[in-house]
N, C-alpha and C positions, 0 to 999 in steps of 0.2 A: 427829667427830676431826679435827683441819683435818689437811692435810696436810704433810709434810716436806717443804721443797725441797731437797732433798738431790744432789748429783751422784751417779747411784751409780757400783760399778764396775758392769767389765763384764757379769765373773761372774754376776751380782744381775742385773743388767738382760736378761739371757740366759736363767735362772731365772723370772724374772717371765714371760719371754712362753714360756718351752717351757711354764705351769702354768694353760696358756688351758684344758688340757684333764686330768682329772685324769692322772699319773705316778706313781711308785714312783722312787729312787734311781734307778738305773741308767737307767734310761727318760730320769729329766733329763738325765745325763749323754750318753747319746744324742742328743734333741733337742738338744744346747746344740751338741753336734759336728753335727750335720749344720743346723742356722742357720745361722753360723760358715764354712761349707766347712772344719770340720775346723780350726779358726786356733786357737779355742778352744774345751780338753779338760781337762775337772771333775780333779783327782782329790779321792777320798771323801774326802777330811780338808776338805775345800776345801767341796767342796757341803756334806757335811754340818751342819756350820759355819756356812754361809750359809744353810741351811734353817731351822735353830734362833737365828737372829736373824730370820730372813723370820718364823719365827709367834711369836718377841714382840712384833714388828711389829704384830702383824697383819695382813701385807698375804698372808698363805698360807693355808691352812688344814689341817689332815691331817686323812683324810676316814677314815671308822671301817674297820677290816680284818677281813678273814674269820680266824677263832680260829687257822686251821690256817697261813695263811701266815701268814711275818713282814716282805713286803712293807709300806710303809707308801706313801699314795697321797698325794699331794699336791695342793690347786688354789687357783690365784689366786684372790684376796675380792678389792671394790670394794674397798677400800683400798689393796691392790698395785693395780690395774688404773685406779687414783687418782695414783702413783708412777708408773707406767708412762709411766702420758700424758704426765707433767710432766717427766719424764726426752726423752720422744720431744721435747719441745717445745723441752725446754732446749738439746739438739743440734738440733735444723733455726735457733734458733735463732743458736749455733757456727758450722754452715755460710751461713749467709746472709750472716755478721761475715763469714767467710773471704771467703765467694764477692765483695762488695763492697770488698775490699783487694785479692786477687788480680785478680778479674775487671775491674773498676771500673778498675785502671790501663792496661789492652789495650785498652779500649774508648776 
C-alpha cells in the first residue's frame, strides 16, 4: 500500500512516536506529555478518536489483551513507521526552508 503523503497533526505525530513500544491509552497520554515537555496534553476523546483513525489507516494495531484487563495496548505498524518517517522528512524540509530564508539573510 502506498504511503499517504499528508501532514500529520501534532497529536497524531506524538501518538505514533509514543507507540514504538506497546502502550495503553493512559500510557500514551503520559508519553505524549513527556515527549512534548508537557506542551501537548491529550484529552481522552481526542486520543481515542485518533486511535480509531490510526487503526483504520493500518498505522497502528491493537495487541491481544488479557481477558481480566480492560486496558487495550497499541503498537505502531510498518505503515505507521513510514507515515512517521514521511512526516519527519516534511518537518526537516520546513526547517531547512525557514533557515534558508531567515538565516540566509543574515549571512
